[in-house]
C-alpha positions as CSV (number, residue, x, y, z in Angstrom):
1,X,4.4,19.2,34.3
2,X,6.0,15.8,34.8
3,X,4.7,13.1,32.5
4,X,4.2,9.9,34.5
5,X,5.2,7.9,31.5
6,X,8.6,9.5,31.5
7,X,9.4,9.2,35.2
8,X,12.5,7.1,35.7
9,X,15.6,7.4,37.7
10,X,17.8,10.1,36.2
11,X,20.0,8.9,33.4
12,X,23.8,9.1,33.7
13,X,25.6,11.2,31.2
14,X,27.1,9.1,28.4
15,X,30.7,8.9,29.3
16,X,32.1,6.2,26.9
17,X,31.1,3.4,29.2
18,X,31.6,-0.2,28.1
19,X,29.3,-1.3,25.3
20,X,27.8,-4.1,27.3
21,X,27.3,-1.9,30.3
22,X,25.3,0.6,28.3
23,X,23.3,-2.0,26.6
24,X,22.1,-3.5,29.8
25,X,21.4,-0.2,31.6
26,X,17.7,0.1,32.5
27,X,17.9,3.7,33.4
28,X,17.0,5.2,30.0
29,X,13.5,6.3,29.3
30,X,13.6,4.4,26.0
31,X,13.4,1.1,27.8
32,X,10.4,-0.6,29.3
33,X,9.6,-0.1,33.0
34,X,10.7,-2.5,35.7
35,X,8.3,-4.8,37.4
36,X,5.7,-2.9,39.3
37,X,6.0,0.2,37.3
38,X,3.4,1.4,34.8
39,X,3.5,-0.4,31.5
40,X,0.4,0.7,29.7
41,X,1.3,3.9,28.1
42,X,4.0,2.7,25.7
43,X,4.2,-0.8,24.1
44,X,7.1,-2.4,22.2
45,X,6.6,-2.7,18.4
46,X,3.9,-4.9,17.2
47,X,4.0,-7.2,14.2
48,X,1.8,-9.5,12.2
49,X,-1.9,-9.1,12.5
50,X,-1.9,-7.8,16.1
51,X,-4.3,-4.9,16.5
52,X,-2.3,-1.7,17.1
53,X,-3.4,1.0,19.6
54,X,-4.5,4.4,18.4
55,X,-2.0,7.1,18.8
56,X,-3.0,9.3,21.7
57,X,-0.4,12.1,21.4
58,X,1.8,13.7,18.8
59,X,5.3,15.2,19.0
60,X,5.0,18.0,21.5
61,X,4.6,21.5,20.0
62,X,7.7,22.9,21.7
63,X,10.8,24.6,20.2
64,X,13.0,21.9,18.8
65,X,16.2,21.6,16.9
66,X,14.7,18.8,14.8
67,X,13.8,19.8,11.2
68,X,10.1,20.2,10.5
69,X,10.3,17.6,7.8
70,X,11.6,15.0,10.2
71,X,9.0,15.9,12.9
72,X,6.2,15.5,10.4
73,X,7.6,12.2,9.0
74,X,7.9,10.9,12.5
75,X,4.3,11.8,13.4
76,X,3.1,9.9,10.3
77,X,5.3,6.9,11.1
78,X,3.8,6.7,14.6
79,X,0.4,6.5,13.1
80,X,1.5,3.7,10.7
81,X,2.9,1.8,13.6
82,X,0.2,2.3,16.2
83,X,-2.9,2.5,14.0
84,X,-2.0,0.2,11.2
85,X,-2.7,3.0,8.8
86,X,-1.4,3.1,5.2
87,X,1.4,5.6,4.7
88,X,0.1,6.8,1.3
89,X,-3.1,8.1,2.8
90,X,-1.3,9.9,5.5
91,X,1.2,11.4,3.1
92,X,-1.7,12.7,1.0
93,X,-3.6,14.2,3.9
94,X,-0.8,15.6,6.0
95,X,2.4,16.1,4.0
96,X,0.9,17.2,0.7
97,X,-1.2,19.8,2.5
98,X,1.5,20.9,5.0
99,X,2.7,24.5,5.0
100,X,6.3,23.5,4.3
101,X,8.6,24.3,1.5
102,X,8.3,21.9,-1.5
103,X,11.8,20.4,-0.8
104,X,10.8,19.8,2.9
105,X,7.6,18.1,1.8
106,X,9.5,15.9,-0.6
107,X,12.1,15.0,2.1
108,X,9.3,14.1,4.6
109,X,7.7,11.9,2.0
110,X,11.0,10.2,1.3
111,X,11.5,9.5,5.0
112,X,8.0,8.1,5.5
113,X,8.1,5.8,2.5
114,X,11.7,4.8,3.2
115,X,11.1,3.8,6.9
116,X,7.9,1.8,6.2
117,X,9.5,0.1,3.2
118,X,12.7,-1.0,5.0
119,X,11.1,-1.2,8.5
120,X,12.0,-4.8,9.2
121,X,15.7,-4.3,8.3
122,X,15.8,-1.1,10.3
123,X,14.5,-2.9,13.3
124,X,17.1,-5.6,12.9
125,X,19.8,-2.9,12.8
126,X,18.5,-1.3,16.0
127,X,18.2,-4.8,17.6
128,X,21.9,-5.5,16.8
129,X,22.9,-2.6,19.1
130,X,21.0,-3.8,22.1
131,X,21.0,-6.7,24.5
132,X,17.2,-6.5,25.2
133,X,15.7,-5.1,21.9
134,X,12.1,-5.8,23.1
135,X,12.6,-3.4,26.0
136,X,12.8,-0.3,23.7
137,X,9.5,1.6,23.6
138,X,7.7,1.8,20.2
139,X,7.8,5.6,20.0
140,X,11.6,5.7,20.6
141,X,12.1,2.9,18.1
142,X,10.1,4.8,15.5
143,X,12.4,7.8,16.0
144,X,15.5,5.7,15.8
145,X,14.2,4.1,12.6
146,X,14.0,7.5,10.9
147,X,17.7,8.2,11.5
148,X,18.7,4.6,10.8
149,X,17.1,4.9,7.4
150,X,19.0,8.1,6.7
151,X,22.3,6.5,7.8
152,X,22.0,3.3,5.9
153,X,20.0,4.1,2.8
154,X,20.4,7.9,2.1
155,X,23.6,9.7,1.3
156,X,23.2,12.1,4.2
157,X,26.0,13.1,6.5
158,X,26.2,10.7,9.4
159,X,26.7,13.3,12.0
160,X,23.5,15.2,10.9
161,X,21.4,12.0,10.9
162,X,22.7,11.1,14.4
163,X,22.3,14.6,15.8
164,X,18.7,14.9,14.4
165,X,17.8,11.5,15.7
166,X,19.0,12.3,19.2
167,X,17.1,15.6,19.1
168,X,14.0,13.9,17.8
169,X,14.0,11.5,20.8
170,X,14.8,14.4,23.1
171,X,11.7,16.2,21.9
172,X,9.3,13.7,23.5
173,X,11.5,11.5,25.8
174,X,14.5,13.5,27.0
175,X,15.6,10.7,29.3
176,X,16.2,8.4,26.3
177,X,18.7,10.7,24.6
178,X,21.6,8.6,25.8
179,X,20.1,5.5,24.5
180,X,19.4,7.2,21.1
181,X,23.0,8.4,20.9
182,X,24.4,5.0,21.6
183,X,22.1,3.2,19.1
184,X,22.7,5.6,16.2
185,X,26.5,5.7,16.7
186,X,26.6,1.9,16.6
187,X,24.5,2.0,13.4
188,X,27.0,4.3,11.8
189,X,29.7,1.8,12.6
190,X,27.6,-1.0,11.3
191,X,27.1,0.7,7.9
192,X,30.7,-0.3,6.9
193,X,29.7,-4.0,7.0
194,X,26.0,-3.7,5.9
195,X,24.3,-5.8,4.6
196,X,26.5,-8.2,6.5
197,X,27.3,-10.5,3.5
198,X,27.6,-10.5,-0.3
199,X,24.1,-9.8,-1.6
200,X,25.0,-11.6,-4.9
201,X,25.7,-14.8,-3.0
202,X,24.0,-14.5,0.4
203,X,20.2,-14.3,0.2
204,X,19.9,-12.9,3.7
205,X,22.2,-10.0,2.8
206,X,20.2,-9.5,-0.4
207,X,17.0,-9.3,1.6
208,X,18.5,-6.7,4.0
209,X,19.9,-4.6,1.2
210,X,16.5,-4.3,-0.5
211,X,14.4,-4.2,2.7
212,X,12.4,-7.3,2.2
213,X,11.5,-10.1,4.6
214,X,13.7,-13.2,3.9
215,X,10.7,-15.5,3.5
216,X,9.1,-13.2,0.9
217,X,12.3,-13.0,-1.1
218,X,12.4,-16.8,-1.2
219,X,8.8,-16.9,-2.2
220,X,9.2,-14.4,-5.0
221,X,12.2,-16.3,-6.4
222,X,10.2,-19.5,-6.4
223,X,7.3,-17.7,-8.2
224,X,9.2,-15.4,-10.6
225,X,12.7,-16.9,-10.9
226,X,15.8,-15.1,-9.8
227,X,15.8,-12.4,-12.5
228,X,12.0,-11.8,-12.3
229,X,12.2,-11.6,-8.5
230,X,15.0,-9.1,-8.7
231,X,13.1,-6.9,-11.2
232,X,10.0,-7.1,-9.0
233,X,11.9,-6.2,-5.8
234,X,13.8,-3.4,-7.5
235,X,10.6,-1.9,-8.9
236,X,8.8,-2.2,-5.6
237,X,11.4,0.1,-4.0
238,X,11.0,2.8,-6.7
239,X,8.7,5.8,-6.3
240,X,5.3,4.8,-7.8
241,X,4.6,6.2,-11.3
242,X,1.7,8.5,-11.5
243,X,-1.3,7.9,-13.8
244,X,-4.6,9.6,-14.3
245,X,-7.8,8.6,-16.0
246,X,-9.8,11.1,-18.0
247,X,-13.5,10.9,-16.9
248,X,-15.3,11.0,-20.2
249,X,-18.6,11.6,-18.4
250,X,-17.5,15.1,-17.5
251,X,-14.7,16.0,-20.0
252,X,-12.8,14.8,-23.0
253,X,-9.4,13.1,-23.4
254,X,-8.1,16.1,-25.4
255,X,-9.1,18.6,-22.6
256,X,-7.5,16.4,-20.0
257,X,-4.3,16.2,-22.0
258,X,-4.1,19.9,-22.5
259,X,-4.8,20.7,-18.9
260,X,-2.0,18.4,-17.7
261,X,0.3,19.8,-20.3
262,X,-0.4,23.4,-19.2
263,X,0.4,22.4,-15.6
264,X,3.8,21.0,-16.6
265,X,2.7,17.4,-15.9
266,X,4.3,16.2,-19.2
267,X,1.4,13.8,-20.0
268,X,2.0,10.8,-22.3
269,X,-0.2,8.1,-23.7
270,X,0.0,4.8,-21.8
271,X,0.3,1.2,-23.1
272,X,-0.1,-1.9,-21.0
273,X,0.9,-5.2,-22.5
274,X,1.4,-3.4,-25.8
275,X,-2.1,-2.0,-25.9
276,X,-3.0,1.7,-25.6
277,X,-5.5,2.4,-22.9
278,X,-8.0,5.2,-23.9
279,X,-8.1,8.1,-21.5
280,X,-5.1,6.9,-19.5
281,X,-2.2,9.3,-19.2
282,X,1.1,9.1,-17.4
283,X,2.4,12.2,-15.8
284,X,6.2,12.6,-15.3
285,X,5.8,15.2,-12.5
286,X,3.3,14.5,-9.7
287,X,3.8,18.1,-8.5
288,X,1.3,19.2,-11.1
289,X,-1.5,17.4,-9.1
290,X,-1.1,20.1,-6.4
291,X,-1.7,22.9,-8.9
292,X,-5.0,24.7,-8.5
293,X,-6.4,24.0,-12.0
294,X,-5.6,20.2,-11.5
295,X,-7.1,20.2,-8.0
296,X,-10.2,21.8,-9.3
297,X,-10.5,19.3,-12.1
298,X,-10.1,16.4,-9.6
299,X,-12.6,17.9,-7.3
300,X,-15.0,18.4,-10.2
301,X,-14.7,14.7,-11.1
302,X,-13.0,15.3,-14.4
303,X,-9.8,13.5,-13.5
304,X,-9.2,10.3,-11.6
305,X,-5.8,9.4,-10.2
306,X,-5.4,5.6,-10.5
307,X,-2.9,3.1,-11.7
308,X,-2.7,2.2,-15.4
309,X,-3.1,-1.5,-14.9
310,X,-6.3,-1.1,-13.1
311,X,-7.5,1.1,-16.0
312,X,-6.4,-1.6,-18.5
313,X,-8.4,-4.3,-16.6
314,X,-11.6,-2.2,-16.8
315,X,-11.1,-1.6,-20.5
316,X,-10.1,-5.0,-21.6
317,X,-12.5,-7.1,-19.6
318,X,-15.8,-5.4,-20.5
319,X,-18.0,-7.7,-22.6
320,X,-18.2,-7.0,-26.4
321,X,-21.9,-6.4,-26.1
322,X,-23.4,-4.2,-23.4
323,X,-24.7,-6.3,-20.5
324,X,-28.2,-5.5,-19.3
325,X,-27.0,-5.8,-15.7
326,X,-23.7,-5.9,-13.8
327,X,-22.6,-6.8,-10.3
328,X,-19.3,-5.7,-8.7
329,X,-18.2,-7.6,-5.6
330,X,-15.5,-5.8,-3.5
331,X,-16.3,-2.4,-4.9
332,X,-14.4,-0.7,-2.1
333,X,-14.2,3.1,-2.6
334,X,-15.4,2.8,-6.1
335,X,-12.2,2.9,-8.2
336,X,-13.2,0.0,-10.6
337,X,-16.8,1.2,-10.5
338,X,-15.9,4.6,-11.9
339,X,-13.6,3.0,-14.5
340,X,-16.0,0.3,-15.7
341,X,-18.9,2.7,-16.2
342,X,-16.6,5.2,-17.8
343,X,-15.4,2.6,-20.3
344,X,-19.0,1.4,-20.8
345,X,-19.6,4.9,-22.3
346,X,-16.5,4.6,-24.4
347,X,-17.5,1.1,-25.7
348,X,-21.3,1.1,-25.7
349,X,-22.1,4.8,-25.8
350,X,-23.8,4.7,-22.4
351,X,-23.5,3.4,-18.9
352,X,-24.6,-0.1,-18.0
353,X,-28.3,0.4,-17.0
354,X,-28.4,-2.0,-14.0
355,X,-25.3,-1.8,-11.9
356,X,-25.0,-3.1,-8.3
357,X,-21.9,-2.3,-6.3
358,X,-21.3,-4.5,-3.2
359,X,-18.8,-4.2,-0.4
360,X,-18.7,-5.4,3.2
361,X,-17.3,-2.2,4.8
362,X,-19.9,0.4,5.6
363,X,-17.5,3.4,5.6
364,X,-16.3,2.4,2.1
365,X,-19.9,2.1,0.9
366,X,-20.7,5.7,2.1
367,X,-17.5,7.0,0.5
368,X,-18.4,5.1,-2.7
369,X,-21.8,6.9,-2.9
370,X,-20.1,10.3,-2.6
371,X,-17.5,9.6,-5.2
372,X,-20.0,8.2,-7.7
373,X,-22.0,11.4,-7.4
374,X,-18.9,13.5,-8.0
375,X,-17.9,11.5,-11.1
376,X,-21.3,11.3,-12.5
377,X,-21.4,7.5,-12.4
378,X,-24.8,5.8,-12.3
379,X,-25.2,2.9,-9.9
380,X,-28.6,1.2,-9.2
381,X,-27.7,0.0,-5.7
382,X,-24.9,0.2,-3.3
383,X,-25.1,-2.9,-1.1
384,X,-23.2,-3.2,2.2
385,X,-22.8,-7.0,2.7
386,X,-20.4,-9.9,2.7
387,X,-19.6,-10.9,-0.8
388,X,-19.3,-14.5,0.3
389,X,-23.0,-14.3,1.1
390,X,-24.1,-12.3,-1.8
391,X,-26.7,-14.8,-3.0
392,X,-28.5,-14.6,0.3
393,X,-28.6,-10.8,0.0
394,X,-29.4,-10.4,-3.7
395,X,-31.8,-13.4,-3.9
396,X,-32.7,-14.8,-7.3
397,X,-31.5,-11.9,-9.4
398,X,-29.0,-13.0,-12.1
399,X,-26.4,-10.7,-13.7
400,X,-25.0,-10.7,-17.2
401,X,-21.6,-9.4,-16.0
402,X,-19.9,-9.8,-12.6
403,X,-16.6,-8.3,-11.6
404,X,-15.0,-9.8,-8.4
405,X,-12.2,-7.5,-7.2
406,X,-10.9,-10.0,-4.6
407,X,-9.2,-9.0,-1.4
408,X,-5.6,-10.2,-1.7
409,X,-2.1,-9.8,-0.3
410,X,-1.6,-6.7,-2.5
411,X,2.0,-7.6,-3.5
412,X,1.5,-6.0,-6.9
413,X,1.1,-2.6,-5.2
414,X,4.1,-2.5,-2.9
415,X,5.3,0.9,-4.3
416,X,2.0,2.5,-3.2
417,X,1.6,0.5,0.0
418,X,5.2,-0.5,1.1
419,X,4.1,-1.4,4.6
420,X,2.4,-4.5,3.2
421,X,5.6,-6.5,3.0
422,X,6.2,-6.4,6.7
423,X,2.6,-7.0,7.7
424,X,2.2,-10.0,5.4
425,X,2.7,-13.6,6.5
426,X,2.5,-16.9,4.6
427,X,-0.7,-17.6,6.5
428,X,-2.2,-14.3,5.2
429,X,-1.7,-15.5,1.7
430,X,-3.4,-18.8,2.5
431,X,-6.3,-17.0,4.0
432,X,-6.7,-14.6,1.1
433,X,-6.7,-17.5,-1.4
434,X,-9.5,-19.3,0.5
435,X,-11.5,-16.1,0.6
436,X,-11.0,-15.5,-3.1
437,X,-12.3,-19.0,-3.9
438,X,-15.4,-18.4,-1.7
439,X,-16.1,-15.1,-3.4
440,X,-15.6,-16.6,-6.9
441,X,-17.9,-19.5,-6.1
442,X,-20.6,-17.3,-4.6
443,X,-20.4,-14.9,-7.6
444,X,-20.9,-17.9,-10.0
445,X,-24.3,-18.6,-8.5
446,X,-25.4,-15.1,-9.5
447,X,-24.3,-15.2,-13.1
448,X,-26.8,-15.6,-15.8
449,X,-26.3,-18.3,-18.5
450,X,-24.0,-17.0,-21.2
451,X,-22.7,-14.3,-18.8
452,X,-19.1,-13.3,-18.1
453,X,-17.4,-13.4,-14.7
454,X,-14.2,-11.6,-14.0
455,X,-11.9,-12.6,-11.1
456,X,-9.2,-10.0,-10.4
457,X,-6.4,-9.4,-7.8
458,X,-3.5,-7.1,-7.4
459,X,-0.9,-9.7,-6.4
460,X,1.4,-12.2,-8.0
461,X,1.1,-15.3,-5.8
462,X,-0.2,-18.4,-7.6
463,X,-2.1,-19.4,-4.5
464,X,-4.3,-16.3,-4.8
465,X,-4.5,-16.3,-8.6
466,X,-4.2,-19.3,-10.9
467,X,-4.7,-21.8,-8.1
468,X,-8.0,-20.2,-7.1
469,X,-9.2,-20.3,-10.7
470,X,-8.1,-23.9,-11.1
471,X,-9.8,-25.0,-7.9
472,X,-13.0,-23.3,-9.0
473,X,-13.1,-24.9,-12.4
474,X,-12.5,-28.3,-10.8
475,X,-15.4,-27.8,-8.4
476,X,-19.1,-28.5,-8.9
477,X,-19.9,-24.8,-9.1
478,X,-17.3,-24.3,-11.9
479,X,-18.6,-27.2,-14.1
480,X,-20.6,-24.9,-16.3
481,X,-17.7,-22.4,-16.8
482,X,-14.8,-22.1,-19.1
483,X,-11.9,-19.6,-19.5
484,X,-12.2,-17.0,-22.2
485,X,-9.0,-15.4,-23.6
486,X,-8.0,-11.8,-22.7
487,X,-6.2,-10.1,-25.5
488,X,-5.2,-13.5,-26.8
489,X,-4.0,-14.9,-23.5
490,X,-5.5,-17.1,-20.8
491,X,-5.0,-14.5,-18.2
492,X,-4.1,-10.8,-17.8
493,X,-1.0,-10.6,-15.6
494,X,1.5,-7.8,-16.5
495,X,4.8,-8.1,-14.7
496,X,6.0,-5.5,-12.2
497,X,9.3,-4.2,-13.5
498,X,11.1,-0.9,-13.1
499,X,9.1,1.9,-14.6
500,X,5.9,-0.2,-15.2
501,X,2.5,0.1,-13.8
502,X,1.3,-2.2,-11.0
503,X,1.1,-5.9,-11.2
504,X,-2.5,-7.3,-11.4
505,X,-4.0,-10.7,-12.3
506,X,-7.4,-11.2,-14.0
507,X,-9.2,-14.0,-15.8
508,X,-12.5,-14.0,-17.7
509,X,-14.9,-16.9,-17.0
510,X,-17.9,-17.6,-19.2
511,X,-21.0,-19.5,-18.1
512,X,-22.4,-22.0,-20.6
513,X,-25.5,-20.6,-22.3
514,X,-28.8,-22.4,-22.2
515,X,-29.3,-24.8,-25.1
């Protein structure tokens, strides 16, 4: 059956035609249709905050010369492009459970994370081979990006990457194979000069080499200095280290350690900022997470896979004395909720009796309830509401302890969500900072005298972190508040460096007690 979306005049066989002639040819399926032809089935790539369309089809289930790992990686990359999905969730749900050999699952994972991490640079490389880059369909561009990543960033044989890329395009758009062949051979030629400058002297070449937007590299250098920015960027391109939390509500730290050890996870005690985090273990091999005994422990709520810095925040920022009531704003899927109540048992001997978890996304609130039940965490109420209007929802109730997990740019988690760097804009950072200040101000109205208020993010920009706190303390709402030290420092902000856990920021604010 002929697919209307693929109907075009038949392509000429690639015969070594002039570069410019081939670039300007409209006859390939990979280009947008001419005026008057249908233009609703495939759109060029989208960027920024434009809402992407839902993927309506997958790679056709037909015999193909393309490796299963590449086909699966391509399918996931399509969803990231079209739906704005996070690659990490799709890798966990599709690759980790796929009936492929372990090495194929590992290769598919590498392709997905590689393409979404270096996406802007890969698009630039593709654009350099074409006169009208915007005319290339998004699905064809995604396929080209897979092979471009292999050619530029992996030590794969070029002929294999080109052949597989052409076959991948052929599998869903046979009339675009000539275009794919042209683009990928030009990228092979371009590799000799990539990143088109000396990355030690040319900041644009440096940004290309590491797959970061130029504006973001400049911003990171301004924030962290040249050496700090380089460490941050290098770490962001590493595979994310794996950490687990032992859920003391259902098991013991000793049992968790022995279970991971028996599954060859090579567990080790974790320190963040020089402090050991009880119940936090690093595993050297994430493969053990797929072993049946570990999966059973996770399903039973005994283990919780989460970053070490997040675990450290929950442990270090609990009040010395058990609060009678606690409010969490931005509870999401319950990661911090589980950790805070878990550590409450470690510190106080029992969970905080009155605990309210609030988030503004209904689907997250429903998932939160299910997770809390699985982990044995006690929460008084799960409230689905806007944290910036929490006072209107919760009324006159005052809490002894409030944790604001503020929505932010997420730069501290780039290893786990690499697509963030290409979705982010300077305006996004501004907007997140304003939202953070609103949430902090609203939370302050709900804090009891003498209570403690935590403001936390997973980013490194001053606008979203220190500037928000400074603006709050200078406001009328912040007049009754003062900063309290965290482990002897004004804030908790471990750096992101190679091998470290994620970069977070947190401060503790105390409201003046009644005289």
